[in-house]
Structure formats: C-alpha cells, structure tokens
Steps between C-alpha positions, in 0.01 A plus 500: 500500500272529198679664207310609189724615217390668176172308504283558193171348391347572161166347403469417132234677302448767242657710632695312772438619857791553739364411846843531666805689379847459651390449861785489755446434871694348789276394787618373838314332785183654639209681338555673167225687319437525128262790455334605178167563328300222340661401172847620602658153465496386863306179441718412201809529718339290774406228250855486364641461851240232573590308184171558323654712222833491319680835465599628158839604633682549828605293798357411842703347783407419858783441746723455195283235331431592137139434400608452137667174605238218505647327807538819701156617386338179625668545839379861513138405437515261796587801716240735353167608642252685280167664569367635167249781473216262415541177694236239428352284774245221496222652706342166596815383679582587859801720564698202625409277203575782255841553654576127505415486129730796423781342701460182297520698176818668622648170613545627855451287809614504861651253747150414624331510159308757298199518728717594796697748290179659371381556857839645599475746211141591585608573857781720368262715296234503774249282315501190719161598640356488146674183383176307450300788348436504125729737313196665339407620850837670551531878488740662254765535770464137603545389140816709473635344819424155359691602188796606712486166685559312175764753392717445810470120489844345470669799669574691175793738466302737274130581541322702232167664579316680222239764600426316826285765671278606210139476612576447869328713762724706736495246783589209270772709335665575835483131596663409171771762554593345833515153346727608212728687738542191719570279197767732359762406761773292336348499152436732206141614457424689182178699527350620173223756541342822377391589855743753649394420858626142457852625426492779759406251772714200411797581278823671609597518132300492181516553125253687283432348161338693217439380144723198557801692636625563852482876550585513872686290753473663838365499855173652622692774683728584206203509263317747724813709562561539126176695456495672839404864462355438154151386600225757547138461599197719454125510449384544141152567372345265247522778240878544544602136541551444125729803476708391798532150352612650170758742641643298792601145586206380710589198713162468672158661477255390768149617574474603864186661643386578147825674398802384302805454723786505250868414541755608239867433432689819418870466417553876496306824488205629698197286584147609406323749725364332812747207490743441786793265553406152624713207629579256222351150525621179341191507280605843373848366423360197321260704287776747410724214385231332291333807350722801472860397437596445140790260537664268747816712532296758690367246748621458859715188447696386804797275443594183685311189594125532542 
C-alpha cells in the first residue's frame, strides 16, 4: 500500500507558492487515478513520489517503508517505475538500443543480459516488430509504450504515469489503456491525468486534486450518483449563452449543428426554459468538483483505502 500523509510542498519565492497542501491518500494495488486540471499540483506530487522533489512537510510510505529514511528510500527507488509527462528519447537510436541504454542507466539487467531483457520488454508492450526502427520514426503511442517498457523494467511495485495519453489518437489511447490494465495486476499504478476518459476507463477509484488539495476521493459511480438529477441540458442561442453562463453553473457548452448544446449543474430550483434533466457523466462530476464547490468539506469524499 502507498500511504501519503499530510504531504505539503511549498516553492520558495515572493510570495511562496503552495503546490500541495496537506494531501492524504491511501492507495492499494491496481489502477488509481489522480484527476485535476493543469496546474493543480498533480505533477508535483508525482515528482515527490518519484524522488525528484523533496516535500516541505508530510510523510510517504510504501508497504510500510518510510521514504524519509535514506536506506528505505533507496530500496523504494529500486522498485519504482516512472513515466513522466515529457519523456526524452534519442531519436537516432533504435527502440531496442534506446531501451538498452535506459536499462543501463537504471542499473537493471536480466538473467540473459540487457539485450535479451530489452527484447522481452518490447514484446510485452507490443513493440518487438519495431525493435530495429529509429525512435524518431515511432508514433506518439509507440513512444509511450517504449516509455512504459522502461518503467516496468525490474518488476517495480509502484508505477507512476503522468499524463500518458495526452496527444494520442483514439486507437493509440485504447491500446495504451489495455496495456496499463494488464500491468496493474499485482502492483500499484498511479495514473495522473486531466483527461476524464482515462479515469472512467481504467480506475475503479480516483482522487480529484484542485489548487494543491484533494477535494474528492471517490469512485466513478459514486461521483456520478452524487450529482444525479442535478444536470440539465438544453439548446441556447448565441445571444443568450452569456446570460446562462452568468446565472447558472455551466459544465459544458458545445457547438452542435451550429447551436450551443449546454449542460448545467443545478443544486436546487428550476432549470431555464427549454432545459431538461440529463444523466450525469463523470466529466460533469469532475467539472462540478473543480469549478463550483467552494471547499473540500462539500466534496464527495469516500473513506477507506483507495
């Protein structure tokens, strides 16, 4: 289990900037999502867990090992896999050579040597057919799978993936979903993203982070159920869209066939004329939690282990 207790990170400056404030999470095996807008503090949290940043305060343990202890921290990093948001590759190297180089940097080898291990990993992420191709010729999805190959080298207990599907086309995204789901058996995979579909597809539990604080710890079903009956949808003219946005909590406004298809969150009262009740989606729930709730005590926080 990954336990994060009262974790705080403040960047020095004038004034200082609190990137994380009193974050508490308990995360068990399987996929766990960390959902939040850009700038919410997700990447800061990932970097602390990956050992790239020191927290200002708080405690992190994994399976009881305290990362504040140098010996236990060193053992943790040997069992950690990390795919950052921007992973750099040497484009002139083949996929196999690039992976062998990364394995050498990580100090990971196999019973039959690094070359054999690299090929085993490429097979696992369905890149064996492209082992000899230059990385610069890889698609975005192929690069992400190569990144995952290095992340799972050494059979890590914890794998951190930061915004892994950003920029992928739908087919590559679905392929990546299947890969992450397969890899989550027997290990903890922490998925940091601002893409609601990632969490809806992969994560039985997730947390929403906003302005450095956890404002929701829940499941996709519980998040939708909390706002059930409070989402309304209607068509709004361009002339009236500003007024609707001013007077109601608009979760989405999409142009469809030249008209504005608008969804609103209405806690109580009557909806605008022409609006009717609509089934709540996880995206509605996420946008409500990040836009319209003033404090964390009003958020749908579910107790227990995530």
